[in-house]
C-alpha positions in Angstrom: 20.4 0.6 6.8 18.9 3.9 7.9 20.5 5.4 11.1 18.1 8.3 12.0 14.9 7.9 13.8 13.1 10.5 11.9 13.6 12.9 8.9 12.2 16.4 8.3 11.0 16.9 4.9 14.1 18.9 4.1 16.5 16.1 5.4 14.5 13.5 3.4 14.6 15.4 0.2 18.4 15.7 0.6 19.1 12.2 1.7 16.8 10.6 -0.8 17.6 12.8 -3.8 14.2 14.0 -4.8 12.1 17.1 -5.0 9.2 18.4 -3.0 6.8 17.6 -5.9 7.8 14.0 -5.9 7.7 13.8 -2.1 4.2 15.0 -2.0 3.0 12.8 -4.9 4.5 9.7 -2.9 2.7 10.8 0.3 -0.7 11.6 -1.4 -0.6 8.2 -3.1 0.2 6.4 0.1 3.6 5.1 -1.2 5.4 7.0 1.5 3.9 7.6 5.0 4.4 11.1 6.7 3.5 12.0 10.0 2.9 15.3 11.9 4.7 16.4 15.1 3.0 19.6 16.0 3.5 21.8 12.9 6.4 19.8 11.7 6.0 17.0 9.1 8.3 14.0 9.5 9.0 10.7 8.0 10.0 7.8 10.3 13.1 5.9 9.6 10.9 2.7 9.4 8.6 4.3 6.8 11.5 5.6 4.8 12.9 2.0 4.9 9.6 0.5 4.0 9.4 3.0 0.9 12.8 1.8 -0.2 11.9 -1.9 0.2 9.0 -1.4 -1.9 10.7 0.1 -4.8 10.7 -2.2 -7.8 14.0 -4.0 -8.7 15.9 -2.8 -11.6 15.4 -5.0 -14.6 18.3 -4.8 -17.1 17.4 -4.7 -20.8 18.2 -7.8 -22.7 20.9 -7.3 -25.5 19.3 -7.3 -28.9 
């Protein structure tokens, strides 16, 4: 559950543990929506949650 209504890029990177390069790859591919508020780029909490919900599930390797 995400409690903030919006994230700045810096906040998103810190909270989601990724770098700027990966962030912009996700935004440019459409996997993550970012929005403009004046000159500031933000990610809505709903868009951050949608990104998390669309991540693939972890599939453990089967023992050999």
